[in-house]
matplotlib code that plots the C-alpha trace (Angstrom):
import matplotlib.pyplot as plt

x = [-18.1, -15.6, -15.5, -12.5, -10.4, -7.0, -5.7, -2.3, -0.9, 1.6, 4.6, 8.2, 10.7, 13.3, 15.3, 16.8, 20.5, 21.9, 18.5, 17.6, 15.3, 13.2, 12.6, 9.2, 8.0, 7.9, 7.8, 7.0, 9.1, 7.8, 9.0, 5.4, 4.8, 3.2, 0.8, 2.0, -1.4, -3.2, -2.3, -4.2, -7.7, -8.9, -9.8, -8.4, -5.8, -5.1, -1.7, -0.3, 3.4, 5.4, 6.2, 9.9, 11.1, 14.5, 16.6, 17.3, 19.7, 21.3, 21.3, 19.7, 16.6, 13.4, 10.2, 8.1, 9.1, 7.4, 8.5, 9.1, 5.3, 4.3, 3.5, 3.9, 6.4, 6.6, 8.4, 6.9, 7.2, 4.5, 2.3, 2.6, 1.4, -1.7, -2.3, -1.9, -4.6, -6.8, -6.8, -6.5, -9.9, -8.6, -5.5, -4.1, -0.4, 0.9, 4.2, 6.9, 10.7, 13.0, 16.4, 19.2, 16.9, 16.3, 13.6, 10.0, 8.5, 5.0, 3.1, 0.6, -2.7, -5.3, -8.8, -10.8, -11.3, -13.3, -14.9, -13.4, -11.4, -12.4, -12.0, -12.7, -9.9, -7.3, -4.9, -5.9, -7.9, -8.2, -10.6, -10.3, -12.6, -13.9, -11.4, -8.6, -9.3, -9.3, -12.9, -11.7, -10.8, -13.6, -14.8, -11.8, -9.1, -6.3, -4.3, -4.6, -2.3, -2.4, -4.7, -7.3, -9.6, -13.1, -13.1, -16.9, -16.6, -13.7, -15.8, -13.9, -11.3, -7.7, -6.1, -7.5, -7.0, -9.1, -11.5, -10.3, -6.8, -5.5, -1.9, -2.4, -2.3, -4.2, -3.9, -5.7, -3.9, -4.3, -2.3, 0.3, 0.9, 1.1, 3.7, 5.7, 5.6, 6.8, 9.8, 8.7, 11.4, 10.9, 7.6, 6.7, 3.3, 1.8, -1.5, -4.3]
y = [-2.4, -4.3, -8.0, -8.4, -5.8, -6.9, -6.1, -6.4, -6.7, -3.8, -4.6, -3.6, -5.2, -6.5, -8.0, -4.7, -4.8, -2.0, -0.6, 1.0, -0.5, 1.8, 1.4, 1.6, 5.1, 5.5, 9.3, 12.6, 15.7, 16.8, 13.6, 12.3, 8.6, 7.4, 4.5, 2.6, 0.9, 4.2, 3.8, 0.7, 1.7, 3.3, 6.7, 10.2, 10.8, 14.2, 14.4, 17.3, 16.5, 15.2, 11.5, 10.7, 7.6, 6.0, 4.1, 0.6, -0.4, 2.4, 2.2, 3.6, 5.6, 4.4, 6.0, 3.3, 1.5, -0.2, 0.3, -2.7, -2.8, -2.3, 1.4, 2.7, 5.6, 7.3, 10.0, 13.1, 11.2, 8.8, 11.7, 13.1, 9.8, 9.8, 13.5, 12.7, 10.0, 12.2, 9.7, 12.1, 11.1, 7.5, 8.4, 10.8, 11.7, 12.6, 14.6, 12.7, 13.1, 10.2, 10.2, 11.6, 12.8, 16.4, 15.6, 15.3, 11.9, 11.0, 8.2, 6.8, 6.4, 4.5, 5.7, 2.7, -0.7, -3.1, -6.5, -8.0, -11.1, -14.0, -16.8, -19.6, -18.4, -17.9, -20.7, -20.7, -18.5, -18.9, -16.9, -16.0, -18.3, -18.1, -20.7, -18.4, -16.2, -12.9, -11.6, -8.3, -10.2, -12.7, -13.3, -11.5, -13.1, -14.7, -15.6, -15.3, -17.2, -16.5, -13.5, -13.1, -10.1, -10.4, -7.6, -7.2, -6.4, -4.0, -1.7, 1.2, 1.5, 2.1, 1.5, 0.0, -2.5, -5.6, -5.7, -8.1, -8.4, -4.9, -5.9, -6.1, -3.0, -3.6, -1.5, -1.5, -2.4, 1.2, 2.4, -0.3, 0.6, 4.3, 3.6, 1.4, 4.0, 6.7, 4.5, 4.4, 2.5, -0.1, -1.6, -5.2, -6.2, -9.6, -10.3, -10.7]
z = [-13.8, -15.9, -15.1, -17.4, -15.6, -14.3, -10.8, -9.3, -5.8, -5.5, -3.3, -2.7, -5.1, -2.7, -5.6, -6.7, -5.9, -3.8, -2.9, 0.4, 3.0, 5.1, 8.8, 10.3, 11.2, 15.0, 15.6, 13.9, 13.7, 17.1, 18.7, 19.1, 18.7, 15.4, 15.0, 11.9, 11.6, 10.8, 7.1, 6.2, 7.3, 4.1, 5.4, 5.5, 8.3, 9.8, 11.4, 13.4, 12.8, 9.8, 10.0, 10.1, 8.3, 8.9, 6.5, 8.0, 5.3, 3.2, -0.6, -3.7, -3.0, -4.7, -5.9, -4.1, -0.9, 2.0, 5.6, 7.8, 8.6, 5.0, 5.0, 1.4, 1.0, -2.4, -4.1, -5.8, -9.1, -7.9, -6.9, -10.4, -11.9, -9.7, -10.6, -14.4, -14.0, -11.8, -9.0, -6.1, -4.7, -4.2, -2.2, 0.3, 0.1, 3.5, 3.5, 5.3, 5.8, 4.9, 6.8, 4.6, 1.8, 0.7, -1.9, -0.7, 0.1, 1.0, 2.8, 0.3, 2.2, 0.2, 0.8, -0.3, 1.3, -0.8, -0.2, -3.3, -2.5, -4.6, -2.1, -4.6, -6.9, -4.1, -3.3, 0.3, 2.7, 6.4, 8.7, 12.3, 14.3, 17.9, 19.1, 17.9, 20.9, 18.9, 19.0, 17.5, 14.2, 14.1, 10.5, 8.9, 7.0, 9.0, 6.0, 2.2, -0.2, -3.9, -3.5, -6.3, -6.8, -8.1, -10.7, -10.5, -6.8, -7.4, -9.6, -11.0, -8.3, -9.3, -5.9, -2.7, 0.1, 0.3, 3.2, 5.9, 4.4, 4.4, 4.2, 0.4, -1.7, -5.0, -8.2, -11.5, -14.7, -15.8, -12.8, -13.1, -16.8, -16.0, -13.2, -15.5, -18.3, -15.9, -14.9, -11.2, -9.3, -6.5, -7.6, -8.0, -9.5, -9.0, -10.7, -8.2]

ax = plt.figure().add_subplot(projection="3d")
ax.plot(x, y, z, "-o")
ax.set_aspect("equal")
plt.show()
């Protein structure tokens, strides 16, 4: 465990001029409905069909994009970076089809969820309470501002979602540097 490790919240860089914006995936290639919340649970998913992803706003295709509900969609170049770092056990790449694209794309499904948020170092954390009327979310994070990760609790993970706040996708500095060196487009890294 390295308590000096650095971690980054990986998001979609919406500041790129002329970039595409992906729609949320709703159906697979068989016309069957898709549950977009499957991809933030930190476990292997077995799908019968191939997810179909629309382009809500046409523009330049990117190597890394998030759909409207923050499902990560990546190109084969991103898959190659993970393979070169031997990180296949931390992710599942689910083949997907993106509207108007002939090259392969994949949904990046992170296979780890870690209790690693450092509440004291975050700008603000709010929890779901009984009076909020959501017993299914009781004790989980309702909001996290200025997310900070406790490196000691992240262990040796290179990519994961924080327990209770799975809207965030966290990557190690090692993975960040490899993605930058490979020229992966569409990424934005904010230190966590």
